[in-house]
C-alpha positions as CSV (number, residue, x, y, z in Angstrom):
1,M,4.5,222.1,27.7
2,A,2.0,218.5,27.0
3,Y,1.7,219.2,23.4
4,N,-0.4,222.2,23.8
5,G,-1.3,222.8,20.2
6,Y,2.5,221.9,19.6
7,A,3.9,218.6,18.0
8,I,6.1,217.7,21.2
9,D,4.7,216.4,25.0
10,E,8.1,216.8,26.3
11,Y,11.6,217.8,24.9
12,L,14.0,214.9,24.5
13,D,16.8,214.8,26.8
14,A,19.4,215.5,24.1
15,D,22.5,214.8,26.2
16,K,21.3,211.1,26.5
17,V,20.2,210.6,23.1
18,N,24.0,212.0,22.4
19,R,25.2,209.6,24.6
20,Q,23.6,206.5,22.7
21,L,24.5,207.5,19.3
22,D,28.3,207.8,20.7
23,A,27.8,204.3,21.7
24,L,26.6,203.2,18.7
25,I,29.3,204.6,16.4
26,R,31.9,202.6,18.7
27,K,29.9,199.2,18.1
28,P,30.4,196.9,15.1
29,V,27.9,197.7,12.1
30,Y,24.2,196.1,12.7
31,S,22.3,196.5,9.4
32,I,20.0,194.0,7.5
33,R,21.6,190.6,7.1
34,P,23.1,190.2,3.7
35,K,20.8,187.1,2.9
36,E,18.3,188.7,3.8
37,L,19.0,191.9,1.9
38,E,19.6,189.2,-1.5
39,N,16.0,187.9,-0.3
40,Y,14.1,191.2,-0.4
41,V,16.0,192.4,-3.7
42,D,15.2,189.0,-5.4
43,N,11.5,188.3,-4.1
44,Y,10.5,192.2,-4.1
45,F,12.3,194.6,-6.1
46,N,12.8,191.8,-9.0
47,K,9.6,190.5,-9.0
48,K,7.3,192.8,-8.0
49,C,8.6,196.5,-9.0
50,L,9.5,195.6,-12.4
51,K,8.2,198.5,-14.3
52,S,10.1,200.9,-11.7
53,K,13.2,198.9,-12.7
54,A,12.7,199.0,-16.3
55,M,11.6,202.5,-16.5
56,I,14.7,204.0,-14.5
57,E,16.7,202.0,-16.7
58,E,15.4,204.1,-19.7
59,A,15.6,207.8,-17.5
60,K,19.1,206.7,-17.0
61,K,19.9,207.6,-20.8
62,I,18.3,211.2,-20.8
63,I,18.8,212.2,-16.8
64,P,22.3,211.8,-14.8
65,G,21.3,208.8,-12.3
66,G,17.6,208.3,-13.3
67,V,16.1,211.2,-11.5
68,Q,15.6,214.6,-10.9
69,H,15.6,214.5,-6.7
70,N,18.1,213.7,-4.4
71,L,15.4,211.9,-2.0
72,A,14.9,209.5,-5.4
73,F,18.1,207.8,-5.1
74,N,16.9,204.3,-3.5
75,Y,18.7,201.3,-3.1
76,P,18.8,198.8,-5.4
77,F,16.9,201.4,-7.9
78,P,14.4,204.1,-7.4
79,I,11.1,203.5,-7.3
80,V,8.6,205.1,-9.5
81,I,5.9,206.6,-7.5
82,T,2.6,207.2,-9.2
83,S,-0.1,208.6,-6.5
84,A,0.0,209.7,-3.2
85,S,-2.5,210.3,-1.1
86,G,-3.0,211.1,3.1
87,N,-0.3,208.7,4.3
88,K,-0.1,206.3,1.2
89,L,2.1,206.0,-2.0
90,T,1.5,203.9,-4.6
91,D,4.1,202.6,-7.1
92,I,3.7,202.5,-11.2
93,D,3.8,198.5,-10.5
94,G,0.8,199.4,-7.9
95,N,2.5,198.1,-4.9
96,E,1.1,200.4,-1.8
97,Y,3.4,202.0,1.1
98,Y,3.3,204.0,4.1
99,D,4.8,207.6,3.6
100,L,7.4,208.2,5.8
101,L,9.3,210.5,3.7
102,Q,6.6,213.2,3.0
103,A,8.3,214.7,0.5
104,G,11.2,215.9,3.1
105,G,8.3,217.0,5.7
106,P,5.8,219.5,4.1
107,T,3.1,217.6,4.4
108,V,2.1,217.9,7.6
109,L,-1.8,217.3,6.9
110,G,-0.6,214.1,4.5
111,S,0.0,213.9,0.8
112,N,-2.3,216.2,-1.9
113,P,-5.0,217.0,1.1
114,P,-8.8,217.8,-0.8
115,A,-9.0,221.1,1.2
116,V,-6.1,222.4,-0.3
117,R,-6.4,220.5,-4.1
118,E,-10.0,221.9,-4.4
119,Q,-8.7,225.6,-3.7
120,V,-5.6,225.0,-6.2
121,I,-8.2,223.7,-8.8
122,D,-9.8,226.7,-8.8
123,L,-7.4,228.8,-9.3
124,L,-6.2,227.2,-12.2
125,N,-9.7,227.5,-13.8
126,T,-9.7,231.0,-12.8
127,C,-6.2,232.9,-13.1
128,G,-3.8,230.0,-14.3
129,P,-0.6,228.7,-12.6
130,S,1.5,232.1,-13.2
131,T,1.2,235.3,-14.3
132,G,4.6,237.2,-13.4
133,L,2.0,240.2,-11.5
134,F,0.8,240.5,-8.3
135,H,-1.9,238.5,-6.9
136,E,-4.3,238.6,-3.9
137,Y,-2.7,235.2,-2.6
138,E,0.5,236.6,-2.5
139,Y,-0.6,239.4,0.6
140,K,-2.7,236.6,1.9
141,L,0.0,234.1,2.5
142,A,2.2,236.6,3.9
143,K,-0.2,237.9,6.0
144,K,-1.2,234.5,7.7
145,I,2.5,233.5,8.2
146,S,2.9,236.6,10.2
147,E,-0.2,236.2,12.1
148,C,1.5,232.7,12.9
149,I,5.0,233.8,13.4
150,P,5.6,236.6,16.2
151,S,8.8,237.2,14.5
152,V,7.6,237.7,11.1
153,E,6.6,241.0,10.4
154,M,7.5,241.0,6.8
155,F,8.0,238.3,4.7
156,R,9.4,237.5,0.6
157,M,8.6,234.5,-0.9
158,L,11.5,232.7,-3.0
159,G,11.5,229.7,-5.2
160,S,13.1,227.4,-2.4
161,G,14.8,227.1,1.0
162,T,18.2,227.3,-0.5
163,E,17.2,231.1,-2.3
164,A,16.0,232.0,1.2
165,C,19.4,231.3,2.8
166,M,21.1,233.3,0.0
167,C,19.2,236.1,0.2
168,A,19.5,236.1,4.3
169,V,22.9,235.9,4.3
170,R,23.1,239.2,2.2
171,I,20.3,240.9,4.5
172,A,22.6,240.1,7.2
173,R,25.4,241.6,5.6
174,L,24.0,244.9,5.1
175,K,22.0,245.3,8.2
176,T,25.0,244.1,10.3
177,G,27.7,246.0,7.8
178,K,29.7,242.4,9.1
179,K,31.4,239.8,7.0
180,N,31.2,236.6,8.5
181,I,28.3,233.6,8.8
182,L,28.4,231.1,11.3
183,K,26.3,227.7,11.0
184,M,26.3,224.6,13.2
185,G,28.4,222.0,12.0
186,G,26.3,219.0,10.4
187,A,23.3,221.6,9.2
188,Y,22.0,221.6,5.8
189,H,20.9,225.3,4.6
190,G,20.6,224.5,0.8
191,W,23.4,223.9,-1.5
192,S,24.4,227.7,-2.1
193,D,28.1,228.3,-2.4
194,Q,28.8,230.0,0.5
195,L,26.8,228.0,2.6
196,A,27.7,224.3,1.5
197,Y,30.1,224.2,4.3
198,G,30.2,221.6,7.3
199,I,27.3,219.9,5.9
200,R,26.3,216.2,6.7
201,I,28.9,216.1,9.3
202,P,30.4,218.4,11.6
203,G,33.9,219.1,10.9
204,T,33.6,218.4,7.2
205,K,34.1,222.0,6.4
206,G,34.6,222.4,2.5
207,T,35.1,218.7,1.5
208,Q,31.5,217.9,0.6
209,A,31.1,220.7,-1.4
210,R,32.7,219.4,-4.5
211,G,32.7,222.0,-7.5
212,I,33.0,225.0,-5.2
213,P,36.5,226.6,-4.7
214,N,37.8,226.9,-1.3
215,F,38.2,230.7,-1.2
216,V,34.1,230.9,-1.2
217,F,34.2,229.9,2.6
218,R,36.9,233.0,3.3
219,H,34.0,234.1,5.2
220,T,31.8,231.2,6.3
221,D,32.5,228.9,9.5
222,E,30.9,226.1,11.7
223,F,30.3,225.8,15.3
224,F,29.9,222.2,17.2
225,P,26.3,221.2,18.0
226,N,25.5,221.7,22.0
227,D,29.4,223.4,22.2
228,L,28.5,227.1,23.2
229,D,32.0,227.6,23.9
230,D,33.1,226.5,20.8
231,L,30.3,229.3,19.2
232,E,31.8,232.1,21.2
233,R,35.5,231.4,20.6
234,K,34.4,231.9,16.8
235,L,32.5,234.6,17.3
236,K,35.2,236.4,19.5
237,R,37.7,235.7,16.6
238,N,35.4,237.0,14.4
239,Q,35.5,240.3,15.9
240,L,39.4,240.7,14.5
241,D,38.2,239.9,10.9
242,G,35.5,241.6,9.8
243,G,32.9,240.8,12.6
244,T,30.0,238.1,12.1
245,A,26.7,239.1,10.2
246,A,24.7,236.4,11.0
247,V,24.6,232.8,12.9
248,F,22.4,230.0,11.3
249,M,21.1,227.1,13.4
250,E,18.1,224.4,12.5
251,P,16.4,224.9,15.7
252,V,16.2,220.9,17.1
253,G,19.6,220.0,15.6
254,P,21.9,219.7,12.2
255,E,19.7,217.7,9.4
256,S,16.6,218.0,11.0
257,G,17.4,216.9,14.9
258,T,19.6,214.2,13.1
259,W,22.2,215.5,16.1
260,P,20.1,216.5,18.5
261,I,20.5,219.7,20.5
262,S,19.2,220.8,23.9
263,R,16.7,223.3,24.8
264,E,19.1,225.3,26.6
265,F,22.0,225.1,23.6
266,V,19.1,226.8,21.5
267,L,18.5,229.5,23.8
268,G,22.6,230.1,24.5
269,V,22.9,230.6,20.6
270,A,20.2,233.4,20.6
271,R,21.7,234.6,23.5
272,L,25.0,234.8,22.1
273,A,24.4,236.1,18.8
274,R,23.1,239.2,20.4
275,K,25.9,239.5,22.6
276,Y,28.3,239.9,19.6
277,G,25.8,241.7,17.3
278,A,25.0,238.7,14.7
279,L,21.8,238.3,13.2
280,L,20.1,235.2,14.5
281,I,18.6,233.0,11.7
282,F,16.5,230.3,12.3
283,D,16.3,227.8,9.3
284,E,12.4,226.3,9.8
285,V,12.5,224.7,6.5
286,V,11.5,221.5,8.4
287,T,10.2,222.8,11.8
288,G,8.0,225.6,10.4
289,F,4.4,224.8,10.5
290,R,5.6,221.0,11.5
291,I,6.6,221.4,15.5
292,G,3.8,224.0,15.6
293,I,1.5,226.6,13.9
294,H,4.1,229.3,15.4
295,G,7.3,227.0,14.7
296,A,10.0,226.0,16.8
297,Q,10.9,229.7,17.9
298,G,7.5,229.2,19.3
299,Y,8.1,226.3,21.2
300,F,11.5,227.2,22.3
301,G,10.2,230.9,23.1
302,V,12.7,232.3,21.0
303,D,12.7,235.9,18.3
304,P,15.0,235.4,15.6
305,D,16.0,238.2,13.4
306,L,15.4,236.3,10.5
307,T,13.4,232.6,9.7
308,I,13.6,230.5,6.6
309,F,10.9,228.4,5.2
310,G,10.6,226.0,2.7
311,K,8.2,223.2,1.2
312,V,5.4,223.6,3.5
313,I,4.6,227.4,2.7
314,A,3.5,226.3,-0.9
315,G,1.5,224.0,0.3
316,G,3.8,221.0,-1.0
317,Y,3.2,223.0,-4.2
318,P,6.3,224.2,-6.5
319,G,7.7,227.9,-5.3
320,A,8.5,226.3,-2.2
321,G,10.3,228.5,0.5
322,G,10.8,232.1,1.4
323,V,12.6,234.5,4.2
324,G,10.8,236.6,6.8
325,G,11.7,238.6,9.9
326,H,11.6,241.8,11.7
327,K,10.7,244.8,9.7
328,D,14.3,246.5,10.0
329,C,15.7,243.5,8.9
330,M,13.4,243.2,5.7
331,A,13.8,246.6,5.1
332,Y,16.7,245.7,3.0
333,L,14.5,243.9,0.2
334,G,13.0,246.9,-0.4
335,A,14.3,250.5,-1.4
336,G,13.7,253.3,1.2
337,L,15.3,255.1,4.6
338,D,16.5,253.2,7.8
339,S,14.0,254.1,10.4
340,Q,16.5,254.5,12.9
341,S,19.5,256.2,11.4
342,G,17.4,257.9,8.5
343,K,20.1,256.7,6.0
344,K,19.3,255.0,2.3
345,I,18.7,251.6,2.8
346,H,20.9,249.2,-0.2
347,K,18.5,246.8,-1.5
348,A,19.7,243.1,-1.3
349,L,20.4,241.1,-4.4
350,C,17.3,239.2,-4.5
351,G,15.2,237.8,-7.6
352,G,13.0,235.1,-8.8
353,T,11.0,235.2,-11.5
354,M,8.7,232.0,-10.9
355,A,8.7,233.2,-7.0
356,A,5.2,233.7,-5.1
357,T,3.0,232.3,-8.1
358,P,-0.4,232.0,-7.7
359,I,-0.6,228.5,-7.1
360,S,2.2,228.6,-4.8
361,C,0.7,231.0,-2.9
362,C,-2.8,229.9,-2.7
363,A,-1.7,225.9,-1.9
364,G,0.6,227.6,1.0
365,Y,-2.1,229.8,2.5
366,H,-5.1,227.0,2.7
367,M,-2.4,224.8,3.8
368,I,-1.7,226.6,6.9
369,C,-4.9,227.6,7.3
370,E,-6.0,223.8,7.5
371,I,-3.3,223.1,9.4
372,E,-4.0,225.3,12.4
373,R,-7.9,224.5,11.9
374,T,-7.1,220.8,12.3
375,N,-4.2,220.9,14.7
376,A,-2.6,219.0,12.7
377,C,1.0,219.3,14.1
378,E,0.0,218.1,17.2
379,K,-1.9,214.9,15.8
380,A,1.1,214.3,13.8
381,G,3.1,214.3,17.0
382,R,1.3,211.8,18.7
383,M,1.4,209.1,15.9
384,A,5.2,209.9,16.3
385,D,5.5,209.3,19.7
386,R,3.3,206.1,19.6
387,L,5.4,205.0,16.2
388,I,8.9,205.5,18.1
389,A,7.6,204.1,21.6
390,G,6.8,200.9,19.6
391,V,10.0,201.1,17.5
392,Q,12.3,201.2,20.6
393,K,10.3,198.6,22.3
394,S,11.2,196.1,19.2
395,I,14.9,197.5,19.3
396,R,14.8,196.4,23.0
397,K,13.4,192.7,21.8
398,Y,16.0,191.9,19.4
399,N,18.9,193.6,21.3
400,L,19.7,195.6,18.5
401,P,22.0,198.6,19.2
402,F,20.1,200.9,17.1
403,V,18.8,204.4,18.6
404,A,15.2,205.7,17.8
405,F,14.0,208.9,19.0
406,N,11.5,212.2,17.8
407,Q,11.3,215.6,18.2
408,G,7.6,215.7,17.4
409,S,6.8,214.4,14.1
410,I,10.3,214.4,13.3
411,C,11.5,210.8,14.2
412,H,14.7,209.2,13.4
413,V,15.7,205.3,13.4
414,E,19.4,205.2,13.7
415,N,20.8,201.7,12.8
416,V,24.6,203.1,12.0
417,G,24.7,206.5,13.1
418,T,26.4,207.8,9.8
419,M,25.8,211.3,10.7
420,H,26.9,211.3,14.5
421,F,30.6,210.9,13.5
422,H,32.6,214.3,13.0
423,I,36.0,215.6,12.2
424,D,38.9,216.8,14.3
425,W,41.5,218.5,12.0
426,S,43.7,218.6,15.0
427,K,43.6,214.6,14.7
428,L,44.7,214.4,11.2
429,W,45.5,210.9,11.7
430,E,42.0,209.9,12.6
431,V,40.4,211.7,9.7
432,P,40.4,208.6,7.2
433,G,39.0,206.3,9.8
434,V,36.3,208.5,9.7
435,L,35.6,208.9,6.0
436,K,36.0,205.0,5.7
437,Q,33.4,204.4,8.4
438,T,31.0,206.6,7.1
439,S,30.9,205.5,3.4
440,I,30.4,201.9,5.1
441,R,27.5,202.9,7.1
442,Q,26.1,205.1,4.3
443,K,25.9,202.0,2.9
444,E,24.3,199.8,5.3
445,M,21.8,202.9,5.6
446,E,20.8,202.3,2.2
447,H,20.4,198.5,2.6
448,I,17.9,198.9,5.6
449,G,16.0,201.5,4.1
450,A,15.8,199.1,0.8
451,A,14.3,196.4,3.2
452,Y,12.1,199.2,4.8
453,M,10.4,199.8,1.5
454,A,10.1,196.0,0.2
455,E,7.8,195.9,3.8
456,G,6.0,198.9,2.2
457,I,8.0,202.1,4.2
458,V,9.2,204.8,2.3
459,T,11.4,206.7,4.1
460,L,14.2,209.4,4.0
461,A,17.7,207.7,3.6
462,G,16.3,204.8,5.7
463,S,16.5,206.6,8.8
464,R,14.5,209.7,8.9
465,L,11.0,209.6,9.2
466,Y,8.2,212.0,9.3
467,T,4.5,211.3,10.3
468,N,1.5,213.2,9.7
469,A,-2.2,214.3,10.5
470,A,-3.5,211.7,8.4
471,Y,-2.2,208.6,10.1
472,T,-4.5,206.9,12.8
473,E,-3.4,204.4,15.8
474,E,-4.1,201.6,13.8
475,D,-1.6,202.9,10.7
476,I,1.2,203.1,13.5
477,D,0.7,200.0,14.9
478,D,0.9,198.1,11.4
479,L,3.9,200.6,11.0
480,I,5.3,198.9,14.1
481,G,4.7,195.3,12.9
482,R,6.7,196.0,9.8
483,F,9.9,197.7,11.6
484,D,9.9,194.6,13.6
485,R,9.5,192.7,10.6
486,V,12.7,194.5,9.5
487,F,14.5,194.3,12.7
488,S,14.5,190.4,13.5
489,K,16.4,190.0,10.2
490,C,19.2,192.8,11.4
491,G,22.6,191.7,13.5
492,P,25.7,192.1,13.4
493,I,28.0,191.9,9.9
494,D,31.2,192.0,8.1
495,V,32.3,195.2,6.5
């Protein structure tokens, strides 16, 4: 497609990347050498981050774990951020970092862009953040999203991507009259009870969902990434037990493409969902307005029944979620009659007192307008391509087994391949070994993430990176040099 307004120049060879990841998890563990990690902790964290360390120690007394957000858990302790602007973060000690976390993905323009902030300040001066009643920005945001994403004929704002996924399940069951939900193994669709199944690593079933009784997953199952035969087997099986109401998928692969999927697989999932009468639900919490203004569905040319949106539609402000889709599906969030059968529609249970506040709708509307006006998706994608090319060169320079790849401005630098393992319950004797390896490798993700941070790079879990339109080629080249310094201190380690 050669960009053409999207963040992707040429879609990756998913089979090739997965073979590289397969090879990575068969090798000994390579990471930051223990002595080098110790030096980073002693010379950076314990000398230059003293205010962060002290504040987290105090916070632990009243906040479980010391932080309120999972992304903030970092080794050796969370860093306290006090300012964010463009592609930079500054901590409470005055240390500056390149921001490759990007709040988990929504800041395609960069953090706290003035064009959005000024509109939000004006709204706060005239209306305030919330009234509990209708505001014109609710309409303006919904209309803008509908104009950008052709499949979204109607849109409902909610408080989070998790809420949007919950709502989509209810719509699907009412629309189809069927029971079961299928989702891709390893994918994350929020932390609601029914969808906290098969998360992080394919095959985990409900083992990562502590606190949720197994009976909740009676009508939820997972299918393996890039395996259309597995999906069709489960669709056929479900025909004998209530049918399949919906097939959920992240369109670039589980966990924002950590396990990349092929274009053919995306199109195949869409075809099979139609064949078996299930709604196709695209979770575009990360890809929506990041892969392109028309979402990943625009890039792949797919027309999902429902689309899940997250952080970006509130412009990085609170109230960041929503569900949109075809009118005949979205009708189940209102009252009335089915346009085809004339029968009364039963409204899906859906709430959210602080959903669609004036502040979130204002920020989201102006964020999307600015992304479109500035061609931010393509700019961010070009910077990601430059970054990954440079990182791959450094990996080869030090003869490391690491795997670096990107799908537009969603980037991955895998040093241990933790999330490329899977659990095969037909081979129970292998399960303890898989769990042990993922535990070891998870720790090494934290260690290399600490090394990156000491070099002035904030990442998501030491392996996932997002670029934005605020990056310049000079910034990217500086980043490549910082990654290179970390890689020079890596090698095989004893575990």
